[in-house]
PAMI-980467 format. One record per residue (C-alpha): z, x, y; residue in one letter. Coordinates in steps of 0.001 Angstrom, whole numbers, padded with zeros to 6 digits, always signed. Example, Ala and Ser with C-alpha at 12.3 -4.5 7.8 and 13.67 -1.06 7.14 Angstrom:
2
+007800+012300-004500A +007140+013670-001060S 
END
This chain:
440
+241297+087712+034581X +238003+086614+036147X +236561+089081+038611X +236015+087683+042120X +234571+088818+045415X +236536+088767+048686X +235597+085112+049190X +237063+084034+045826X +233680+083625+044122X +233344+084703+040449X +231453+087878+039594X +229888+088290+036167X +230823+091831+035207X +233445+093378+032952X +233693+096499+035100X +236389+096553+037775X +234771+099693+039144X +231652+097634+039748X +233690+094862+041395X +235547+097235+043705X +232364+099025+044758X +230535+095729+045292X +233327+094212+047416X +233459+097331+049573X +229676+097299+049898X +229633+093689+051057X +232291+094428+053657X +230323+097427+054886X +227143+095374+055106X +228859+092505+056948X +230511+094901+059408X +227353+097029+059910X +229178+100134+058718X +227172+102776+056834X +227455+103229+053091X +226749+099738+051775X +223770+100987+049787X +225891+103768+048259X +228550+101247+047225X +226011+098936+045602X +224477+101866+043753X +227954+102786+042468X +228425+099184+041313X +225126+099304+039421X +226014+102668+037880X +229298+101178+036651X +227517+098116+035228X +223705+098321+035053X +223548+094607+034142X +225416+093487+037287X +222844+091196+038902X +224663+090788+042225X +224906+094546+042657X +221125+094789+042323X +220320+091959+044747X +222781+093308+047314X +221104+096715+047105X +217737+094980+047521X +219057+093291+050656X +220051+096655+052172X +216493+097905+051554X +215105+094808+053252X +217337+095281+056297X +216064+098834+056631X +212432+097642+056535X +211784+099101+053058X +209883+096180+051498X +208522+097968+048415X +211940+099184+047350X +213528+095827+048185X +211084+093846+046048X +211436+096233+043108X +215239+096005+043079X +215151+092224+043608X +212888+091924+040589X +215471+093748+038491X +218176+091425+039768X +216138+088368+038757X +215769+089782+035248X +219564+090017+034867X +220658+086444+035636X +221018+085266+032044X +224626+084490+031311X +225766+084467+034943X +227212+081510+036843X +225121+078899+038631X +226305+080314+041954X +225155+083816+041054X +221753+082550+039884X +221277+080724+043173X +222546+083745+045110X +220019+086074+043474X +217085+083691+043748X +217706+082757+047380X +217963+086345+048584X +214972+087327+046432X +212872+084598+048050X +213614+086033+051458X +212730+089528+050237X +209473+088205+048788X +208508+086980+052258X +208833+083296+051420X +210690+082581+054655X +210275+078804+054622X +211348+078547+050987X +214279+080871+051560X +215419+078905+054600X +215603+075677+052616X +217189+077479+049653X +219948+078830+051906X +220698+075333+053185X +220897+073901+049663X +222905+076795+048247X +225467+076823+051048X +226089+073099+050677X +227398+073849+047195X +228808+077331+047870X +229712+077534+051573X +231676+080785+051138X +228704+082735+049780X +228523+084936+052856X +225600+087183+051848X +223408+084128+051347X +224686+082513+054520X +223871+085693+056420X +220149+085166+055778X +220134+082295+058281X +222185+084185+060824X +221332+086163+063922X +218453+087039+066197X +216365+088266+063238X +217489+085630+060733X +215437+082987+058978X +216295+080296+061532X +215444+082459+064549X +212146+083608+063032X +211047+080115+061941X +209138+079669+065206X +210987+076683+066647X +212040+076327+070280X +215489+074945+069490X +216468+077598+066960X +219654+078539+068819X +220940+074975+068637X +219692+074707+065059X +221749+077759+064093X +224835+076268+065721X +224367+072998+063823X +223799+074878+060569X +227048+076827+060877X +229196+073978+062223X +229943+072210+058890X +230879+075538+057291X +233532+076608+059790X +236418+075063+057843X +235543+076980+054690X +236251+080428+056141X +239614+080227+057880X +240242+083398+059860X +237616+085506+058068X +236512+088258+060429X +232822+088067+059520X +232524+084303+059892X +234419+084324+063199X +231772+086728+064475X +228838+084714+063097X +230268+081445+064411X +230886+083112+067766X +227269+084282+067867X +226024+080755+067211X +228117+079551+070133X +227030+082311+072511X +223284+082065+071946X +223348+078254+072128X +224990+078350+075553X +228617+077809+074505X +229563+081209+075845X +233263+080757+076626X +234049+079588+073094X +231732+082265+071733X +233747+084904+073541X +237035+083538+072168X +235719+083617+068601X +234167+087056+069064X +237412+088487+070395X +239248+087044+067398X +236704+088613+065047X +237131+091984+066727X +240939+091759+066628X +240817+090919+062906X +238594+093927+062175X +238134+096448+065028X +235699+098426+062842X +233326+095470+062721X +230286+096714+064634X +228832+093210+064480X +231739+091884+066552X +231142+094643+069112X +227483+093637+069178X +228413+089986+069604X +230702+090803+072518X +227903+092824+074128X +225862+089629+074133X +228778+087708+075617X +228952+090177+078496X +225173+089851+078963X +225296+086059+078992X +228185+086094+081469X +226341+088487+083787X +229030+091175+083521X +227301+094529+082979X +230313+096540+084144X +232550+094876+081567X +229852+095253+078921X +229199+098945+079404X +232928+099653+079602X +233651+097875+076327X +230668+099084+074288X +230665+102675+075511X +234397+102856+074882X +233987+101794+071254X +230743+103552+070384X +231955+107193+070082X +233978+106288+066982X +230992+104665+065280X +229017+106711+062761X +225479+107406+063981X +224315+106317+060532X +225626+102818+061271X +222813+100288+061450X +223811+099138+064947X +224362+102537+066595X +220904+102646+068170X +221054+098991+069185X +224514+099235+070739X +223310+102279+072675X +220435+100088+073902X +222964+097531+075103X +224718+100211+077156X +221349+101252+078605X +220540+097647+079451X +223921+097179+081128X +223267+100303+083197X +219905+098912+084278X +221608+095667+085257X +223987+097742+087382X +221046+099587+088931X +221874+102975+087422X +218543+104153+086046X +219886+107652+085410X +222593+106441+083047X +220139+104088+081341X +217783+106975+080733X +220638+109151+079477X +221483+106475+076893X +217832+106364+075862X +217743+110127+075356X +221076+110178+073536X +220603+107494+070934X +217491+105317+071171X +214245+107284+071204X +212687+107975+067829X +213296+111705+067704X +217063+111352+068312X +217711+108294+066112X +216430+109293+062658X +219163+107302+060889X +218559+104053+062762X +216628+101131+061240X +212969+101271+062235X +213322+097785+063700X +215764+098992+066337X +214013+102248+067136X +210823+100274+067790X +212102+097225+069634X +214906+098888+071581X +212817+101874+072625X +209814+099796+073670X +211787+097155+075541X +213751+099736+077540X +210663+101723+078528X +208840+098483+079373X +211697+097368+081649X +211521+100709+083444X +207777+100236+083849X +208263+096721+085228X +210761+098112+087719X +208265+100685+088952X +210221+103566+087441X +208137+106452+086064X +207643+106507+082305X +205938+109629+080993X +202832+109400+078848X +204514+111422+076097X +207341+108854+075920X +204878+106056+075271X +202889+108176+072827X +206032+108982+070844X +207084+105367+070330X +203470+104242+069794X +203026+106833+067038X +206300+105685+065498X +205039+102089+065537X +201795+103076+063842X +203583+105161+061215X +206414+102754+060359X +204517+099468+060805X +201053+100322+059455X +200373+096788+058212X +201133+093363+059621X +204821+093091+060501X +207002+090132+061568X +205712+088660+064822X +208670+089937+066879X +207913+093481+065778X +204178+093011+066274X +204716+092155+069935X +206638+095360+070508X +203977+097347+068656X +201311+095876+070944X +203364+096769+074023X +203666+100361+072808X +200037+100784+071806X +198737+099337+075062X +201074+101514+077118X +200020+104624+075171X +196331+103790+075568X +195855+103247+071823X +193473+100397+072438X +191687+100553+069077X +194807+099867+067043X +196003+097401+069692X +192799+095373+069419X +192808+095458+065606X +196323+094101+065334X +195762+091554+068086X +192744+090269+066144X +194921+089885+063041X +197466+087891+065041X +194728+085615+066422X +193469+085027+062887X +196960+084238+061610X +197538+081827+064482X +194217+080086+063726X +195224+079746+060054X +198684+078501+061083X +200452+081256+059166X +202171+082577+062301X +205384+080585+062905X +205301+080674+066744X +201567+079919+066710X +199236+080948+069546X +202109+082160+071714X +202195+085520+069906X +198565+086614+070446X +198704+085179+073980X +201722+087310+074844X +200079+090335+073245X +196919+089794+075271X +198963+089353+078430X +200808+092617+077830X +197506+094443+077489X +196195+092934+080725X +199397+093942+082496X +199061+097558+081356X +195450+097593+082558X +196617+096398+085969X +194927+093001+085718X +198023+091098+086805X +196249+087839+087551X +194877+087743+084017X +198230+088726+082547X +199912+085859+084381X +197150+083421+083523X +197401+084328+079824X +201187+084250+079470X +201979+081304+081761X +200920+078478+079387X +203260+079887+076742X +206320+080751+078838X +208363+077990+077208X +207320+079286+073792X +208741+082782+074310X +211946+081559+072667X +209924+080714+069538X +209185+084399+068974X +212731+085213+067846X +215214+087751+069088X +218150+087187+071414X +218075+086108+075043X +218596+089747+076022X +215497+090697+074027X +213341+087763+075142X +214052+088219+078850X +211771+091250+079090X +208766+089086+078177X +209665+086495+080782X +210088+089297+083318X +206587+090537+082498X +205252+087187+083687X +207498+087367+086766X +206203+090855+087624X +202599+089775+087022X +202985+086776+089332X +204535+088893+092078X +201817+091532+091836X +199096+088866+091719X +200382+087247+094908X +202023+084217+093285X +205638+084948+094142X +206480+081238+094456X +205902+080759+090723X +208086+083770+089962X +210831+082418+092192X +210883+079053+090440X +211100+080660+086992X +213923+082949+088064X +215822+080066+089603X +215524+078239+086276X +217070+081225+084480X +219890+081461+087015X +220577+077748+086596X +221147+078400+082872X +223350+081503+083179X +224292+084283+085594X +221844+087181+085518X +221992+090253+087767X +218515+091100+086560X +217131+087713+087631X +218864+088065+091005X +217240+091466+091446X +213825+090059+090615X +214426+087111+092915X +214945+089465+095848X +211552+091015+095092X +209749+087694+095412X +210151+087950+099173X +209346+091633+099549X +206360+092382+097324X +202873+090929+097158X 
END
Protein backbone atom coordinates (compact mmCIF):
# COMPACT_ATOMS: atom_id res chain seq x y z
CA UNK A 1 0.00 0.00 0.00
CA UNK A 2 1.39 3.40 -1.01
CA UNK A 3 1.74 5.84 1.84
CA UNK A 4 -0.20 9.10 1.39
CA UNK A 5 -0.67 12.38 3.19
CA UNK A 6 -4.08 13.71 4.26
CA UNK A 7 -4.58 15.20 0.79
CA UNK A 8 -4.07 11.85 -0.97
CA UNK A 9 -0.57 12.67 -2.22
CA UNK A 10 2.07 9.87 -2.22
CA UNK A 11 4.85 9.92 0.36
CA UNK A 12 8.13 8.17 -0.36
CA UNK A 13 8.86 6.34 2.87
CA UNK A 14 8.51 2.76 4.05
CA UNK A 15 7.89 3.82 7.64
CA UNK A 16 4.28 4.23 8.73
CA UNK A 17 5.56 5.83 11.92
CA UNK A 18 7.12 8.52 9.74
CA UNK A 19 3.87 8.94 7.78
CA UNK A 20 1.72 9.24 10.89
CA UNK A 21 4.06 11.76 12.51
CA UNK A 22 4.33 13.78 9.29
CA UNK A 23 0.55 13.92 8.74
CA UNK A 24 0.02 15.06 12.32
CA UNK A 25 2.77 17.65 11.94
CA UNK A 26 1.21 19.09 8.79
CA UNK A 27 -2.16 19.36 10.52
CA UNK A 28 -0.55 21.10 13.48
CA UNK A 29 1.27 23.52 11.21
CA UNK A 30 -1.86 24.30 9.16
CA UNK A 31 -3.93 24.85 12.31
CA UNK A 32 -1.21 26.87 14.11
CA UNK A 33 -1.15 24.38 16.97
CA UNK A 34 2.17 23.78 18.75
CA UNK A 35 4.20 20.64 18.20
CA UNK A 36 4.61 20.55 14.43
CA UNK A 37 8.38 20.67 14.73
CA UNK A 38 8.32 17.78 17.23
CA UNK A 39 6.19 15.70 14.85
CA UNK A 40 8.50 16.34 11.91
CA UNK A 41 11.51 15.43 14.03
CA UNK A 42 9.77 12.16 14.97
CA UNK A 43 9.14 11.50 11.27
CA UNK A 44 12.82 12.04 10.48
CA UNK A 45 13.87 9.82 13.39
CA UNK A 46 11.63 7.06 12.02
CA UNK A 47 13.05 7.49 8.50
CA UNK A 48 16.17 9.68 8.20
CA UNK A 49 15.86 9.60 4.38
CA UNK A 50 12.31 11.05 4.38
CA UNK A 51 12.81 14.21 2.33
CA UNK A 52 9.38 15.72 3.05
CA UNK A 53 9.92 15.37 6.79
CA UNK A 54 13.12 17.40 6.48
CA UNK A 55 11.63 20.18 4.34
CA UNK A 56 8.59 20.46 6.61
CA UNK A 57 10.89 20.85 9.61
CA UNK A 58 12.83 23.49 7.67
CA UNK A 59 9.58 25.35 7.06
CA UNK A 60 8.80 25.43 10.80
CA UNK A 61 12.25 26.96 11.41
CA UNK A 62 11.56 29.57 8.75
CA UNK A 63 8.21 30.49 10.29
CA UNK A 64 9.92 31.03 13.62
CA UNK A 65 12.50 33.36 12.03
CA UNK A 66 15.37 30.85 12.41
CA UNK A 67 16.99 31.23 8.97
CA UNK A 68 20.27 29.43 9.69
CA UNK A 69 18.53 26.32 10.96
CA UNK A 70 15.95 26.47 8.17
CA UNK A 71 18.57 26.61 5.41
CA UNK A 72 20.59 23.77 6.94
CA UNK A 73 17.58 21.44 7.16
CA UNK A 74 16.38 22.44 3.68
CA UNK A 75 19.79 21.54 2.31
CA UNK A 76 19.44 18.06 3.79
CA UNK A 77 16.01 17.72 2.23
CA UNK A 78 17.39 18.63 -1.20
CA UNK A 79 20.04 15.94 -0.84
CA UNK A 80 17.36 13.27 -0.27
CA UNK A 81 15.15 13.71 -3.35
CA UNK A 82 16.62 10.87 -5.41
CA UNK A 83 14.03 8.19 -5.92
CA UNK A 84 11.06 10.31 -4.83
CA UNK A 85 8.09 11.31 -6.97
CA UNK A 86 8.02 14.36 -9.23
CA UNK A 87 5.56 16.00 -6.84
CA UNK A 88 7.88 15.51 -3.87
CA UNK A 89 10.87 16.88 -5.80
CA UNK A 90 8.89 19.99 -6.71
CA UNK A 91 7.57 20.27 -3.15
CA UNK A 92 11.07 20.23 -1.66
CA UNK A 93 12.59 22.59 -4.21
CA UNK A 94 9.79 25.15 -4.05
CA UNK A 95 9.83 25.41 -0.26
CA UNK A 96 13.64 25.45 -0.26
CA UNK A 97 13.65 28.38 -2.68
CA UNK A 98 11.49 30.36 -0.30
CA UNK A 99 13.78 29.46 2.61
CA UNK A 100 16.80 30.53 0.57
CA UNK A 101 15.26 33.99 0.22
CA UNK A 102 14.53 33.67 -3.48
CA UNK A 103 11.05 35.13 -3.08
CA UNK A 104 10.42 35.91 -6.74
CA UNK A 105 11.60 32.47 -7.84
CA UNK A 106 9.59 30.77 -5.12
CA UNK A 107 6.46 32.71 -6.05
CA UNK A 108 6.61 31.52 -9.65
CA UNK A 109 7.54 27.99 -8.54
CA UNK A 110 4.45 27.84 -6.31
CA UNK A 111 2.23 28.87 -9.22
CA UNK A 112 3.72 26.23 -11.52
CA UNK A 113 3.71 23.48 -8.90
CA UNK A 114 0.12 24.07 -7.81
CA UNK A 115 -1.11 23.93 -11.40
CA UNK A 116 0.05 20.32 -11.47
CA UNK A 117 -0.54 19.47 -7.80
CA UNK A 118 -3.30 21.76 -6.50
CA UNK A 119 -3.75 19.75 -3.28
CA UNK A 120 -0.15 20.24 -2.13
CA UNK A 121 -1.21 22.42 0.79
CA UNK A 122 2.23 23.12 2.32
CA UNK A 123 3.43 24.52 -1.00
CA UNK A 124 0.21 26.42 -1.53
CA UNK A 125 0.58 27.94 1.92
CA UNK A 126 3.71 29.81 0.81
CA UNK A 127 1.55 32.17 -1.26
CA UNK A 128 -1.01 32.61 1.48
CA UNK A 129 -1.61 35.25 4.10
CA UNK A 130 -0.44 38.66 5.22
CA UNK A 131 3.19 37.47 5.34
CA UNK A 132 3.07 35.22 2.28
CA UNK A 133 4.99 35.50 -0.96
CA UNK A 134 2.17 37.34 -2.74
CA UNK A 135 1.66 39.89 0.04
CA UNK A 136 5.40 40.58 0.34
CA UNK A 137 5.98 40.91 -3.42
CA UNK A 138 5.48 44.68 -3.19
CA UNK A 139 2.45 45.09 -5.44
CA UNK A 140 -0.54 47.31 -4.67
CA UNK A 141 -3.13 44.77 -5.80
CA UNK A 142 -1.76 41.83 -3.83
CA UNK A 143 -5.06 41.17 -2.06
CA UNK A 144 -6.88 40.75 -5.36
CA UNK A 145 -3.93 38.78 -6.73
CA UNK A 146 -4.20 36.33 -3.83
CA UNK A 147 -7.92 35.90 -4.45
CA UNK A 148 -7.31 35.19 -8.15
CA UNK A 149 -4.52 32.75 -7.30
CA UNK A 150 -6.73 30.71 -4.97
CA UNK A 151 -9.90 30.84 -7.08
CA UNK A 152 -9.04 28.05 -9.58
CA UNK A 153 -8.00 25.76 -6.72
CA UNK A 154 -11.22 25.91 -4.71
CA UNK A 155 -12.75 22.84 -6.37
CA UNK A 156 -9.77 20.66 -5.50
CA UNK A 157 -10.26 20.86 -1.73
CA UNK A 158 -13.93 20.16 -1.05
CA UNK A 159 -14.74 20.85 2.59
CA UNK A 160 -11.12 20.78 3.81
CA UNK A 161 -10.90 22.89 6.95
CA UNK A 162 -7.56 24.49 6.08
CA UNK A 163 -8.51 25.50 2.55
CA UNK A 164 -11.87 26.89 3.69
CA UNK A 165 -9.92 29.17 6.02
CA UNK A 166 -7.36 30.20 3.38
CA UNK A 167 -10.07 30.80 0.78
CA UNK A 168 -12.04 32.78 3.35
CA UNK A 169 -8.98 34.92 4.07
CA UNK A 170 -8.54 35.68 0.38
CA UNK A 171 -12.15 36.83 0.26
CA UNK A 172 -11.95 38.95 3.41
CA UNK A 173 -8.77 40.85 2.59
CA UNK A 174 -9.91 41.50 -1.00
CA UNK A 175 -13.12 43.13 0.21
CA UNK A 176 -15.49 40.16 -0.16
CA UNK A 177 -16.11 40.13 3.56
CA UNK A 178 -19.56 38.52 3.77
CA UNK A 179 -18.45 35.47 1.79
CA UNK A 180 -15.18 35.46 3.71
CA UNK A 181 -17.11 35.24 6.96
CA UNK A 182 -19.23 32.35 5.67
CA UNK A 183 -16.15 30.38 4.63
CA UNK A 184 -14.32 31.20 7.86
CA UNK A 185 -17.24 30.03 9.96
CA UNK A 186 -17.33 26.78 7.99
CA UNK A 187 -13.60 26.30 8.56
CA UNK A 188 -14.02 26.86 12.28
CA UNK A 189 -16.99 24.47 12.49
CA UNK A 190 -14.99 21.78 10.66
CA UNK A 191 -12.06 22.15 13.08
CA UNK A 192 -12.69 24.29 16.21
CA UNK A 193 -9.03 23.81 17.22
CA UNK A 194 -7.87 25.60 14.08
CA UNK A 195 -6.28 28.77 15.43
CA UNK A 196 -5.96 30.05 11.87
CA UNK A 197 -9.75 30.06 11.50
CA UNK A 198 -10.04 32.01 14.76
CA UNK A 199 -7.48 34.46 13.39
CA UNK A 200 -9.39 34.74 10.12
CA UNK A 201 -12.63 35.47 11.96
CA UNK A 202 -10.85 38.15 14.00
CA UNK A 203 -10.08 39.87 10.71
CA UNK A 204 -13.70 39.50 9.62
CA UNK A 205 -14.84 41.27 12.77
CA UNK A 206 -12.25 44.01 12.14
CA UNK A 207 -13.34 44.50 8.54
CA UNK A 208 -17.00 44.63 9.59
CA UNK A 209 -16.27 47.22 12.28
CA UNK A 210 -17.52 44.98 15.09
CA UNK A 211 -15.00 45.14 17.95
CA UNK A 212 -17.49 43.90 20.54
CA UNK A 213 -18.19 40.76 18.52
CA UNK A 214 -14.48 40.32 17.85
CA UNK A 215 -13.30 40.57 21.43
CA UNK A 216 -16.13 38.32 22.59
CA UNK A 217 -15.28 35.59 20.10
CA UNK A 218 -11.48 35.68 20.35
CA UNK A 219 -11.25 36.11 24.11
CA UNK A 220 -13.76 33.30 24.55
CA UNK A 221 -11.64 30.90 22.51
CA UNK A 222 -8.16 31.97 23.57
CA UNK A 223 -7.99 30.46 27.11
CA UNK A 224 -8.03 26.95 25.65
CA UNK A 225 -5.15 27.70 23.29
CA UNK A 226 -1.64 26.67 24.33
CA UNK A 227 0.59 29.69 24.91
CA UNK A 228 3.19 27.89 22.80
CA UNK A 229 0.85 28.16 19.81
CA UNK A 230 2.29 30.40 17.11
CA UNK A 231 -0.79 32.65 17.07
CA UNK A 232 -1.28 33.11 20.83
CA UNK A 233 0.54 36.44 20.95
CA UNK A 234 -1.10 37.66 17.75
CA UNK A 235 -4.62 36.70 18.81
CA UNK A 236 -4.00 38.50 22.10
CA UNK A 237 -3.03 41.54 20.00
CA UNK A 238 -6.35 41.28 18.18
CA UNK A 239 -8.20 41.40 21.50
CA UNK A 240 -6.13 44.45 22.49
CA UNK A 241 -6.91 46.12 19.18
CA UNK A 242 -10.63 45.41 19.58
CA UNK A 243 -10.49 46.96 23.05
CA UNK A 244 -8.85 50.07 21.62
CA UNK A 245 -11.57 50.25 18.98
CA UNK A 246 -14.11 50.13 21.82
CA UNK A 247 -12.22 52.88 23.66
CA UNK A 248 -11.13 50.71 26.58
CA UNK A 249 -7.45 51.53 26.95
CA UNK A 250 -7.23 49.71 30.28
CA UNK A 251 -8.30 46.38 28.80
CA UNK A 252 -6.02 46.91 25.80
CA UNK A 253 -3.09 47.47 28.12
CA UNK A 254 -4.04 44.43 30.19
CA UNK A 255 -3.91 42.29 27.04
CA UNK A 256 -0.51 43.76 26.22
CA UNK A 257 0.82 42.88 29.67
CA UNK A 258 -0.72 39.41 29.62
CA UNK A 259 0.44 38.07 26.30
CA UNK A 260 2.17 40.48 23.91
CA UNK A 261 5.19 42.22 25.42
CA UNK A 262 8.51 40.47 24.99
CA UNK A 263 9.07 39.46 28.59
CA UNK A 264 5.69 37.67 28.86
CA UNK A 265 5.66 36.00 25.42
CA UNK A 266 8.89 33.97 25.29
CA UNK A 267 7.26 31.20 23.23
CA UNK A 268 5.82 33.49 20.56
CA UNK A 269 7.44 33.92 17.13
CA UNK A 270 9.76 36.92 17.10
CA UNK A 271 7.75 38.34 14.21
CA UNK A 272 4.65 38.71 16.36
CA UNK A 273 6.40 39.94 19.48
CA UNK A 274 8.00 42.69 17.40
CA UNK A 275 5.16 43.77 15.13
CA UNK A 276 2.30 43.31 17.58
CA UNK A 277 4.10 44.98 20.47
CA UNK A 278 5.30 47.94 18.41
CA UNK A 279 2.02 48.55 16.62
CA UNK A 280 0.01 48.52 19.86
CA UNK A 281 2.36 50.90 21.67
CA UNK A 282 2.47 53.14 18.58
CA UNK A 283 -1.35 53.31 18.47
CA UNK A 284 -1.38 54.33 22.13
CA UNK A 285 1.19 57.02 21.34
CA UNK A 286 -0.89 58.29 18.41
CA UNK A 287 -3.90 58.48 20.71
CA UNK A 288 -1.99 60.60 23.21
CA UNK A 289 -1.91 57.82 25.78
CA UNK A 290 1.24 57.62 27.92
CA UNK A 291 3.79 55.00 26.90
CA UNK A 292 6.67 54.59 29.33
CA UNK A 293 10.26 54.87 28.17
CA UNK A 294 11.04 51.41 29.55
CA UNK A 295 8.28 49.90 27.38
CA UNK A 296 9.85 51.32 24.25
CA UNK A 297 13.34 50.35 25.38
CA UNK A 298 12.23 46.76 25.98
CA UNK A 299 10.77 46.23 22.51
CA UNK A 300 13.61 48.20 20.87
CA UNK A 301 16.19 45.97 22.55
CA UNK A 302 14.23 42.92 21.42
CA UNK A 303 14.26 44.25 17.84
CA UNK A 304 18.01 44.79 17.95
CA UNK A 305 18.66 41.35 19.44
CA UNK A 306 16.32 39.29 17.24
CA UNK A 307 16.70 41.28 14.00
CA UNK A 308 20.39 42.24 14.04
CA UNK A 309 20.72 42.20 10.25
CA UNK A 310 18.44 43.32 7.45
CA UNK A 311 14.99 41.77 7.86
CA UNK A 312 11.92 41.68 5.57
CA UNK A 313 10.69 45.20 4.90
CA UNK A 314 7.54 44.79 7.02
CA UNK A 315 9.67 43.90 10.02
CA UNK A 316 12.17 46.65 9.27
CA UNK A 317 9.44 49.28 9.50
CA UNK A 318 8.44 48.08 12.94
CA UNK A 319 12.09 48.00 14.03
CA UNK A 320 12.48 51.62 12.93
CA UNK A 321 9.35 52.62 14.86
CA UNK A 322 10.73 50.97 18.00
CA UNK A 323 14.24 52.37 17.70
CA UNK A 324 13.02 55.90 17.05
CA UNK A 325 10.58 55.74 19.96
CA UNK A 326 13.32 54.44 22.28
CA UNK A 327 15.75 57.14 21.16
CA UNK A 328 18.12 54.61 19.57
CA UNK A 329 18.89 56.96 16.73
CA UNK A 330 22.25 55.43 15.76
CA UNK A 331 20.80 52.03 14.92
CA UNK A 332 17.72 53.70 13.42
CA UNK A 333 19.85 55.75 11.04
CA UNK A 334 22.04 52.78 10.09
CA UNK A 335 19.11 50.60 9.13
CA UNK A 336 17.32 53.44 7.37
CA UNK A 337 20.45 53.98 5.27
CA UNK A 338 20.43 50.29 4.32
CA UNK A 339 16.79 50.56 3.25
CA UNK A 340 17.55 53.64 1.13
CA UNK A 341 20.40 51.76 -0.54
CA UNK A 342 18.20 48.74 -1.23
CA UNK A 343 15.49 50.95 -2.69
CA UNK A 344 18.06 52.66 -4.94
CA UNK A 345 19.29 49.25 -6.14
CA UNK A 346 15.69 48.09 -6.65
CA UNK A 347 16.11 45.12 -4.33
CA UNK A 348 13.32 46.30 -2.01
CA UNK A 349 9.96 45.08 -3.38
CA UNK A 350 7.85 48.09 -2.26
CA UNK A 351 10.59 50.47 -3.43
CA UNK A 352 11.05 53.96 -1.96
CA UNK A 353 7.88 53.70 0.12
CA UNK A 354 9.71 51.76 2.86
CA UNK A 355 12.52 54.26 3.62
CA UNK A 356 10.02 57.12 3.22
CA UNK A 357 7.72 55.62 5.85
CA UNK A 358 10.69 54.96 8.11
CA UNK A 359 11.86 58.55 7.77
CA UNK A 360 8.35 59.80 8.44
CA UNK A 361 8.09 57.74 11.62
CA UNK A 362 11.33 59.24 12.88
CA UNK A 363 10.12 62.77 12.16
CA UNK A 364 6.87 62.03 13.98
CA UNK A 365 8.71 60.83 17.09
CA UNK A 366 10.85 63.98 17.02
CA UNK A 367 7.68 66.08 16.94
CA UNK A 368 8.27 67.41 13.42
CA UNK A 369 4.74 66.62 12.26
CA UNK A 370 4.86 68.76 9.14
CA UNK A 371 7.92 66.88 7.93
CA UNK A 372 6.40 63.54 8.87
CA UNK A 373 3.31 64.33 6.82
CA UNK A 374 5.32 65.72 3.94
CA UNK A 375 7.48 62.57 3.83
CA UNK A 376 4.71 59.97 4.11
CA UNK A 377 2.02 61.68 2.01
CA UNK A 378 3.48 60.90 -1.46
CA UNK A 379 3.53 57.21 -0.55
CA UNK A 380 0.17 56.82 1.20
CA UNK A 381 -1.20 54.70 -1.64
CA UNK A 382 1.90 52.51 -1.45
CA UNK A 383 1.39 51.53 2.20
CA UNK A 384 -0.48 48.46 0.96
CA UNK A 385 2.67 47.40 -0.93
CA UNK A 386 4.51 46.89 2.36
CA UNK A 387 2.60 43.72 3.25
CA UNK A 388 0.61 42.79 6.30
CA UNK A 389 -3.15 42.87 6.73
CA UNK A 390 -5.44 45.88 6.67
CA UNK A 391 -5.47 45.79 10.48
CA UNK A 392 -1.67 46.02 10.48
CA UNK A 393 -1.38 48.63 7.73
CA UNK A 394 -3.94 51.00 9.25
CA UNK A 395 -1.52 52.16 11.94
CA UNK A 396 0.79 53.61 9.27
CA UNK A 397 -2.07 55.45 7.61
CA UNK A 398 -3.13 56.75 11.02
CA UNK A 399 0.39 58.09 11.57
CA UNK A 400 -0.11 60.32 8.53
CA UNK A 401 -3.58 61.29 9.80
CA UNK A 402 -2.16 62.26 13.21
CA UNK A 403 0.71 64.16 11.60
CA UNK A 404 -1.68 66.14 9.40
CA UNK A 405 -3.91 67.01 12.35
CA UNK A 406 -0.98 68.12 14.48
CA UNK A 407 0.52 70.09 11.59
CA UNK A 408 -2.72 72.00 11.05
CA UNK A 409 -3.85 70.17 7.91
CA UNK A 410 -6.97 68.50 9.27
CA UNK A 411 -8.76 68.76 5.90
CA UNK A 412 -6.30 66.29 4.37
CA UNK A 413 -6.79 63.92 7.30
CA UNK A 414 -10.55 64.15 6.93
CA UNK A 415 -10.45 63.25 3.25
CA UNK A 416 -8.24 60.21 3.88
CA UNK A 417 -10.46 58.98 6.69
CA UNK A 418 -13.56 59.41 4.57
CA UNK A 419 -11.90 57.28 1.89
CA UNK A 420 -11.31 54.51 4.44
CA UNK A 421 -14.90 54.70 5.68
CA UNK A 422 -16.15 54.49 2.10
CA UNK A 423 -14.30 51.16 1.78
CA UNK A 424 -15.39 49.59 5.09
CA UNK A 425 -16.79 50.49 8.51
CA UNK A 426 -14.09 51.52 10.97
CA UNK A 427 -14.70 52.73 14.53
CA UNK A 428 -11.08 53.81 14.61
CA UNK A 429 -11.49 55.98 11.50
CA UNK A 430 -14.68 57.48 12.95
CA UNK A 431 -12.79 58.33 16.13
CA UNK A 432 -10.01 59.99 14.16
CA UNK A 433 -12.56 61.83 12.03
CA UNK A 434 -14.03 63.44 15.14
CA UNK A 435 -10.55 64.73 16.01
CA UNK A 436 -10.19 66.56 12.72
CA UNK A 437 -12.58 69.19 14.02
CA UNK A 438 -11.22 69.45 17.55
CA UNK A 439 -7.43 69.46 17.31
CA UNK A 440 -4.99 71.68 15.47
